[in-house]
N, C-alpha and C positions, 0 to 999 in steps of 0.2 A: 243342341238346344232344343228344349220341347217349347214351341210357341202356343201361347193359350189366350183364347178372348174370353174364357171362362173365370171371370175375376169377381171379387166381392162387390165391386161397385161398377155400375156402368160410367163410362168416361165420355166427357163432352170436350172435344178439341176445338181450339181457337188458333187457326193458322197464322194469325198475325194480329199483334195489338202493339201499339206504341206508348212507351214510357218517357215522359219529358223530363229532362235535365235542369239544372239551376239556371244554365246559361242559354236554354231553349232548345239544345240538341235532342232529338228524338232518337230512343233506342228501341230496336225491333225486338219482339219477343213472340214465342210460340207456347201455347199453353195448353196443359191436360188437366182437366178439372173432374173430380166425382161429381156425378149428375146432381146431386143434392147439396153441393157445397154452399151455393148462396143462402139456403135455408139453414143449414148446419155447417158453420165454417170449419175448415180443417187446416192443420199445418201446411206450410208451403215449402218445397224444395227447389233450390236455385241451381242451375249451372249457367256459367258465364265466360264464354270463350269465342274467339274470332273465327271459328272455322264453318261459318253459313248454316244457320238451321233450316235453311229452306231446302237445302240439296246436299251439301258435302256431308252432314252428318244425319242425315234424315233417317236414313235406316237404324242407326244406332240409338237415336232418341226415340224413335216409335217402340223399339223393343224396351227399352231401359224406362222411359218416363211414362210410356203407356201402362206399363206393369205396376209401377209404384202409385200412379194415379188411381188404377184400379184396386188398390189396396188402402185408399183413402187419404191421398196427399194431392196437394196442388202442386203441379211440375211446372215449372218455367224455365225454357232455355232462352237465354238473351245472346244477341249478337253485339260483342263490343262495339264502342264509338269507332265508326270507320270501316266496319266489316259487315258482311251479309247484306241485310236490308237495314241497317242503321245508319243515320246520318253522321256527319264528321269526317275525320282522318284519323287512323291509326298509325302512330308514328314510331312505337317501340313496345317492348313488353314491361309490364307490371310498374308502369309510372303513376305519378300522383294522380292523373286525372282518371285513370282506371280505377284507381281505389275509391275516389270520390263518387265515380258514377255507380261502382257497387253499393256503397252507402246508401245512396239515394234509390237504388233497386230495392234494397231491404226494407227502406222506409215506406216505398210505394207498396210493397206487399202487405205491409202490416196494416195499410189503409184499405185494403181491397175487401169488399163485403164476405167474400169467399175464403179468406184467411183468419185463422184465430189469433194472429200475432205471434206466432211460434214458427221458427224458420230454421230450416237446415240448409247447408251449402256443400255441394258435391262437384267432383269434377276429376278428369284425370290429364296427366300433364298440365298444360295452361290452367285449366280448371282446378287442378290439384292444388297449384301454386297459389293461384288468387284466393283459395278457400282459405289457406293457412294465412296468407297476408291480410285479409279482410278480418279474420277472426281476430288477429292481433290488434286490429282497430276498436274491437269491443262495442259493435252497433247494437243498439236495443233491438231485442227480437231473435237474434241470431244464438241458438241454444245448442247447435252440435255441428259438427263437418265429419266428411268423408273425404280424405285427401288421397288420391291415387297417382302413383307415379309422378312423385314431385320432391322437392328439395326444402329444407330449411336454410340452405346457403347459396346464393346464386353464383359465387365464383367456385367454391370448393367442389361442388358435385352438381353440375350441370352441362348441358351440352356445349358449352364455351371452352372451358379449361378443366385439365384434371391434372392434380398434383403441379400446377403451374405450368403445364404444357398445353400449348394451342391444339384442340381437337379439330378435324376436319368435320366433324359434327356442327361445329359453329358455322361452317360454311353451307351445310347441306340444311341446316335449320332456317339461316338466312334465306337460302334458296326458296324454301316452302313459304315463308312469309312474304317474299318478293313477289312469288307467283300468286298466292291467296290475295295479297293486297291489291293485285292489278284487277281482280274480278269485280264486275259489277252487280249491282242490286237487281232484283227481278222486277221488271216493268210491270207484271201481273200485280204486285203488291204496291210498289212505290208511284207507280202511274208514268206520266211523262217526265218526271223529274229524274228518272233514272239515269240518263247520259250526262246532266250535269253532275249528279252525285259521283258518277264514274269517273270523269275527268278530274275531279277535285281530288280524288285517290290517287289517280296516276300521277298527276303533278306532284302531291304532297307527301305520300307515305314515305319516299325515299328508300335508300340502299341501306338496310340496317347492318350488314355487315361492317360497314364503314365506322359506324358507332361502336360495335363490339371489339373492333381491334384496336381502338384508341383507348382500351381500358384493359391492358394485358397484365395488370397485378390487381389485387383486391383491394379497390379504393372505394371512394363513397359512392359511385355508380352502381357497384355490386351489393355493397352493404344495404344500401335503400331494397327494401323488400325481402331481404334475409332475415326470417324470423328468429334465426339463431342468436341475433342481436339482443333479444330479450324474450326468452322463451317465457316468462312470466306474463308478458302483456296477453299471451293466449288464454283466456279465461273460460271457454267452452269445450266440452269433450271432443276428443279427436279421435277418429279411426285412420289410421295411416296405412296403406295397403300398396303392395309393389310386387315385382317378379324378380327371379335371379338372373332371366335373361334381359332385364331392363336395365337402364343405366342409372337410376336413382334410388337404389334399394338401401344404400349406406345411411340415408336421412332418416329411415324408420327406426334405426337403432339409436340415433341421437335423440329423436323426438321422444321415444319411449323412456329413455335415462334422464332427459331434462324436462319434459313438460311437468308442470305442477297440478294438472288438471287430469280427470279420469281419461284414460286412453288405451287403445287396443292396436295391436300391430298384426297383419296378416301378410304372409309373403308365399306364393306359389312358384312353379318353375316358369311363369309366364313372360312374354317380352312387353311391349309396351301397349297393353291393352287392358281394358276393363276385364276381371276374372271370369264372367260369364261368357265371355268370349275368347278366354285365354288360350293362348299357343305360345310354346309347347303346351299339351295337356298335362294333367287333367285340368280342363275347366271345371268351376264350381258354381254353385247355386248362389251366386255373389247377391243377387238382388233379393233373395230370401234372407241372406245374412245382413244386407242391408236394412231391411224391414225390421228385423230384430233390433239393430241400433236405433232406427229412428222411431220405433214404437216405445222403446225404451226413453229415450230423451225427449220426444215431443209429444209422447201421448201418455206418458207414465204408466206404461203396462211393464210388468216384470218378465221380460222375454228370456231372461236367463243370460243374456250377453255380458253381463258384467261379473257373472260367475264363472265365465271362461278365462282360460289364462291370459296373460299380459299379450304373450306373442305365441301366435301359430305360425309355423313355417312347414315348407315341404324339405325334408331330407332327401336330396337326390342321390340315387345309386350310380354305381359306374355304367358308363355307356361309351361305345365306340365313338370316335370322332367324326362328326359330319356337319356341313353347314346348315342343315335344317333337321329339325326334331318334331315329330308329330306328337309324340309323348315322352316324358320323362319319368322312368320308373323311379318309385321311392314311396315315402310314407310321410304321413304328417306327424309333427313333433309340437311339443308345446313348453313354456317356459313362464313361470309365474311372476318373476320379476327379471329386471334387465338393469345392469349387468347380472348375469345368473352366477350364484354361488357354485352351481354345478360345473361350470366350465373351467376345467385344468388346462393350464397352459404346459406343453411339452417344448423343450428347446432341442433343437437340431445345430448344434455347430457346424459351421462350414469347413470343409478341408477341400484342397485340389480336387474339384471335379466330384466331389462326394458331400452328401448330408451325412454327417456322423451321428450315431446314436446317441452319444453323449461326450462330453468333453474328454473322458478318459480314453476314448477310442479314437479321437482325431490325432493322427500321428503328426508330428511336427518337423516335417522336412521342408519341401518347397511350401511356402506359404504365399507367395506373390504370383497373381496370374494378372495377364493383361487382355483387354478386350476392345477391338474396332470393328463394330458391325457393319455389314452391308447394308444398302438402304432396301435391299429385297425383304429384309425381316420387317414383317408386318403386313404383306401382301395376303395372307392368309389369316389374319387377325379378326375379321368381320367388323362390324359397326360398334362404335361406343354404346350405343343403344339399339338394341333389336327390336325392330318394329314387327318381324316375322312376317312381312309381306314379300320379302325376297329371302334367299338364302344367304342370311347375313349373319350367321353366328360363326365363331373360329372353327377352322378346319384342324386336320391333322397336324399338330405342333412339331413334327420332325421336319416338316418343311420350312420351319422358322428356326430350329434349334441348330442348324448347321452354321448361322451367323450369331449365335450366342454362346455365353459361358454358362455350361450346363453342370448341375449338381445333382446327383441321383442318390436316392437312400437304398440301402439293401432291400432285398423283398420284405414287406410286411409280414410278421408272423402271425397277426390276426386283423381283423376288420378293425379300421380306424375311422371315426366319424368326428368332423369338427362343425362347429357353429360360432361364427363370428368372423372377426377381420384378423387374417395373419399378419406377422409383423416381422419385417426384416430390419435387422441391424446390419450396417456396412461401414466398413472403413475403405476407403477409397480416395484416389486422386486422378487429376485429368491434367491431359497436356493443353487443353484451352481454357479460357476465361468462361465459356459457356458450354454447358453440357447436360443431358438427361440420361436417365436410367429407366428403362422399361423392365418391369419384373414380372415373370409368370409362374405360377405353381400349376403343374400338369399331373395327371394320373396316368402312369406309364402301365399298360397291361402287359402280360407274359409275352404276347406277341410283338411287343414295342410299340404299338399304336399310342399316341400321345393325347390325351383330351385336355384342353385348358379348362382347369377349374375355378381360378379367379386371378386376377392381375392387378397391377398399379403402373403408374408414371409418375416419375418425379424429376422436376426441374431442378438441378443442383444449385442454381442461383437463388432458388427459394428456400434455401435450407434453414434460413434464421426467420422465415415467415412470407407468406404470399403477398404481404403490403408493401415489403421493402426488398427487392431483389438485390442480390450483391454478386459482383462478378468472382469467379474463382480466381485463386492465385494458382497458375500452373504448377503442378507437381507438388503442392502442399497437400497433406494427408487430412482428411475430414470424416468425421463420424455423422451419419445420416440415418434416421430411423424412417421407414417406409411403411406405411399402413395399407395392405391390399384390401381389395374390396371384400365386404361381408359376404359369407356364403355358408350353406349348409351341404356337407358332402359327405359320402361315405366312400372311403377306399378300401377294396376287400383285400384279404389276405392273399398273398403272392404278388400284389401290385407294388410299383415303386412309386415315391414321391420324386416329382423333378421340379427344381426350380431352375429358371433360366433367366439370364440377366442379357440385356442387349443396350446399345447405346442410341438406337433409334427405333421408331414401330410405325413408319410410313406404310400406308397413308391414314391410320388410324389419328396419328398426332403429327404436327409439323415438326421434323427435326431441328438440331441447333443450327447455327449458321455455317458451322464448318464440320467437317469430319472430326471425330473426337477419340482419343484412346483413353481408356480408363484403366488404372491399375487397382487390383481389389487385395487387399491384405487379408486373407481368409482367416488367420488366428484370431481376428478381433470381430468376426462377422458371425451372427446366429439367425435362424429361422425360428421364430417361434408359432405354433399351431394351437387354436383355442379347441382342445379336445372336449367332446361332449359324450359321456357314456350314455349308451341307450337307456330309455325309462319304459317301465312297463306300462306307465298311465298313457304314454303316446297312443297305445292302440285304442283308445277310447275315442279319437278326434274324429268325426265324421262332417262331411258337407253333403247337402243334397245336389241332386242333379240341376244344371243350369236350366233356368225358365226365364220366359220373357213374353211380352206381348208380341203379336204378329207384326211383322215389318210390312213395309210398302212394296207393292208389287214392282220388281226390276225386270227389264229385258235387257239381257246382255247382247249387244248388237255385234261387237267385235271381243274377242277373247282377251284377257289380260295377259301379260307377258312380264315375268320377274327373272332377273339373272345378274349374276356377278362372273365377269369374264377377265382373266389374267392372260394378256397379250404380252409375248417376249419376242421382240426382234432382235436376233442375236447379231445380225450383220451390223446394226446401228447401236446395239447395246442399249435399247429403249425398251422400257417396261412400263406397261398401263395397266391398271386396274379399272374396267368399266363395268358400271353400275346401271342397270335397266330396271326401271319402274313404271311400267306401262298398264294403267287401268283398264285399258280398252275404251269402247263406247258404250255407254249403257244409258237406259231410257227409264226415267221414273214416271210411271203411268199416271199417278194420280195428279201430277201437276204438268204433265205432258213435257218434259223436259229432257233432252239428250245431252249427257254430259261427257266430255272427254278429259283425261288427265295424264300427262307423259312426261317423266323425268329421266334424263341420262347425266351420269357423274362420270368424269376421266380423272384419274390420279396418275401423272406421269413423273417419271425420272430418268436420267441418261446415265448409266454406269456409276461412278461415286461421286458425280459432281452435284453438290448440294445447292448449287445455284440453278440447277435445272428443274428442281422441282416445280410442278405445275398441277393445279386444280382446276377443273371446269365443270360447271353445272349448266344444263339447260333445261327448261322447262316449257310445256304448251299445255294451255287449258282452253276448253271451247264450250260453249252452252248454246243450244240450238232449240228452237220450236217454231212451228209456221210463223213466218212474219219476222223473226229474230234470230240472228246468228252472231255470235261475238267469239272473238279468238284473242288469245294474249300470248305472247312469248317472252321469255326472260333468257338471260345468259350471264353468268358471273365467271370470271376469270381471276384466280389468285396466283401470284408468284412472288418471289423474294429474292434477294441477295444477301450479304453478310449485314447490311445496315437498315434495310426498308423491307417491308411488304408493298406489293403493288397491286392494285384492285381495279379492275374494269367491270362494268356493268351495262347491260343493255336492256332496254324494255321497249317493246312494240305491241301495240294494240290494234285489232282489225274488226271492222264492222261489215260484215258479210266478205267480199274480197279485197275491200279497201282499206288501207292503213290508215287510221285517223289519230294516232299518237305514238310518238318515238322520242326517247330519251337515252343519253350515253353518260355514264360516270367514268372517270378515270383519276385515281389518286394514288399517292404514295404515303405511308404510314411509317413512322420509325419503329424498329424493333425496340422492345424495352425489357430486356432480360430473357426474352424468349428465344 
């Protein structure tokens, strides 16, 4: 990235200001204002998240908001109620109070002398979610949004559940919030009240995993905040942004299809990051692209952004499998509408261990295959959502395929490119009342290395919808349609397609209560691929190199350490995936603050014992400057048996070397078709 402070406008920074809500609670904000904004009011851009404006997002905020402010926008980063330096308590995601506060912030912005009452809202992940949700409430003044790495459906495509299966990202996300919610405000900003505010949070924020586990089906809890319930409620233009390595990309296609307002979609190879920080690369000049969007909708300038195709996406080329990519080779492609009439569906009938070219080439001899996967299938799956802060992408799928049913195509005679969501139709039966199936599509090179391209999970108890799980009738045949994650991918000539099926995918997802055997009736099964012929116009798509305002000075005092370790104790037949995310100790010079952030996760099973599954996360955060030293630790353990989940949580807080707060949670939660 090229950092520049040579911007059209000089920028005035306001480190800390307070916005009073209707109930008297004050929310903390940081501002970046064009120097002459009070004489010549400008549009305002709001980012509204719980990840601590003062420190944890300081680098990103300086780069992003400093740049946009330097191009004539008032930028504001607000800490949610109960986070960072804001008052109150944060008890969950996307609840009504968060929305009401968001509306109040927008009203406040419209009243400021430096704002011309034209508002944009932006954010990644949480901020992308609430940008969509607040847009659906139609506040006066909000005229456009940019939503990055977000979803329109809090149940269908979120870190909690996938295809009705419980994701372990549900645990890791709750761990993140458990840890972040335990952090104090900064005494330099809030004064002597910091300790009282801190203890309010420690005692009141709670263990969010308990709440999320009590909603295992798509009920009213998830429908609230899911803008797919009424796309027409969004009446301002939307730019939806994501990456193929992220977990939230499917929502972009639904938004492009169903929104009735002007919109644009942008998808790169990136993980869970803004595209100007995009990894795997190539990163792009996303802030320049954002300015084209904001200038068009908030300053009435014809920047050409609305002359661009509806969707621009990175067509990924074939790569050998690895858990970390610096760069994904490929090219930009574009579609003027979605669904695209240029997508042609190609059907591959399933035959025993084969993807047949067509129905005529499917020989009808043995048509029944059975499958009962070991719990080891999934150890090399990576995370549901790649943050690219650790080697968290899927590794060589040959290590998974030994426990799966595998269907290979013949070597491709020419290059094949797909854009969209592959669809698998399965006819199957199970020997248990609860079962799941994991589906993977891989690119198999001539040297037999297998790179996962896309995948899906499906809870067979949810075959009639995610709102009403129904037990299976053992040995009864069912037809299910499984939609894999959207992807843009090239398969080269000479490579093979591989479809892999397994009955578990631990630890990416929590398996069924018992070992399951599936019977697949291949003569009634097909894989459909959305084939996109290359277009000459694709070659015209270009993006600038990333730019941003200068970040704050950071001194890295101890080195970060990120790793994924697979431990196999063959004597005890115990396997553990250990995930290490240690950001080291770093010092932010302009606020004289040293920060530490460490997380470890452990996912364990023994043999084929489904009651042995155990997931544990542990965090430690620290904040230090002369005269002030704070440390918090959390620990969460999740186990299960055939009827229940068992949850244990611990929270401890230290001032200096003295423990000043401690709380434990222990509860059981019935399984509900999971």
